[in-house]
C-alpha angles and dihedrals in degrees: 000000000000119000110253141263102051136135134257125202108202114198116187121182147167119214123224089219140339106276125178089213089059091054091048091052092046090054091047091051091048090055094042097050093058091066094062125106110247095024113132109173146320133231123186141174131173131195120126087322117043119211123190121176121189120189123215139184094226146357094255090061090052091050091050091052090049088060096045109127095227090047092049089054091050091048092053093048090047092055096044103035118012117030129069088178141006139166131191123206124184114201136178112229110214100171139010140182135174145192126222133175 
């Protein structure tokens, strides 16, 4: 478990079409984000609706990642080539619990 409170950036998206270049960039971003101060972990799933949740120690770490040059390039390509829709939500996680078998 992660010590609370922490922050979650929830990115939901719909792709225009399945593009191998998109998947390459997504993998690159997944690798790049892990090298950032304040980054905790990443969860992602894609079907018709893609959901990626990144977890962060603080808001300043999220802002720094938003300005990352590789990430800025991916954002621009996402808007021009890959996404027909996306939404970003930034949430403060106050409490968590889980169940495992």
